[in-house]
Residue, then its C-alpha position, 0 to 999 in steps of 0.5 A: m511735646k514738639r517731637i510727639y507732634v512731628v511723629y503724629v503728623s508723619s504717621f497721619l500723612s503716611a496713612c493717607t496713601l492708597h497702597a497697591d498690592v499686586t499679586p501673585y507676589s512672586n515674579s513668575l506665573s505658572d508655566a504654559t505648554v505649546g498647544i494647550f489653553y493657558a490662563s492666569e490672573i494678576n490682581i491689583n488690590g488697594g483701590a481702583v486702578a487708574a487706566l488713563d495716560f497723562n493725556g487723559k486717554e484710556r490705556f490698558v495697564g498691562e503689556i505682554n512681550p513678545s506679543d506673537t506667542g498666542l497669549i493675550l491680556r484682558y481685564c477679568n471682568d467689566s468692573p470699572a476698577h480694572n483690578c484684575i488682569r487675565i493672561q490667556g490663550i493657546p501658546v504657539r511656540p516655546g520661550i519666555v514671555t514677560v507680562r508687565v503691569s503698571g499704572g496707578l491707583f485713583g486717589t480719594n479726597v483723603a488719600k493719595g493714589e500710589e503707582f505700581d509696576k511689576t513684571y512677571t515671566i511665563k515659561i512656555k514649554d514645548s509640547k513635544k517634550y511633555s506628550 
C-alpha cells in the first residue's frame, strides 16, 4: 500500500507543472535570401510566457545574433501571453543567424511554471546565386 501511495503522489506532483512546448521542433528555420522579405514564427505553447527578468522588469524573450543582418524579432500580436515570436525583415548580407528564445511560463495556484531555452539557425543565402 505504501508503494502505491508513493507512486500516486509522484504522479500527482509531476502533473502539476506547465510544460513549455516550443515550435517548430527542428533547430533551424526556413532559409532567407538577401534582399527578399523574410518572415517566420516561433510559438511557445503551454501557458503564458513570463516576460520579466529577475528584477521584475519586462524583457523580450528572444535575441537574434548577429543583430545587423536586417532581421528583427517582435511579438506576433498584442496578446499579454507573449506566446508567439516573429522573425522578419529584409536580410542585407549572407550568413548564418541564430535566434534564441528563453524564459519561463507563469505558474498558477496549482501548477508550477517551466523554463524554456531553444536556439534556431537561419541560413541567409546570397541573392546573386539565386537570381
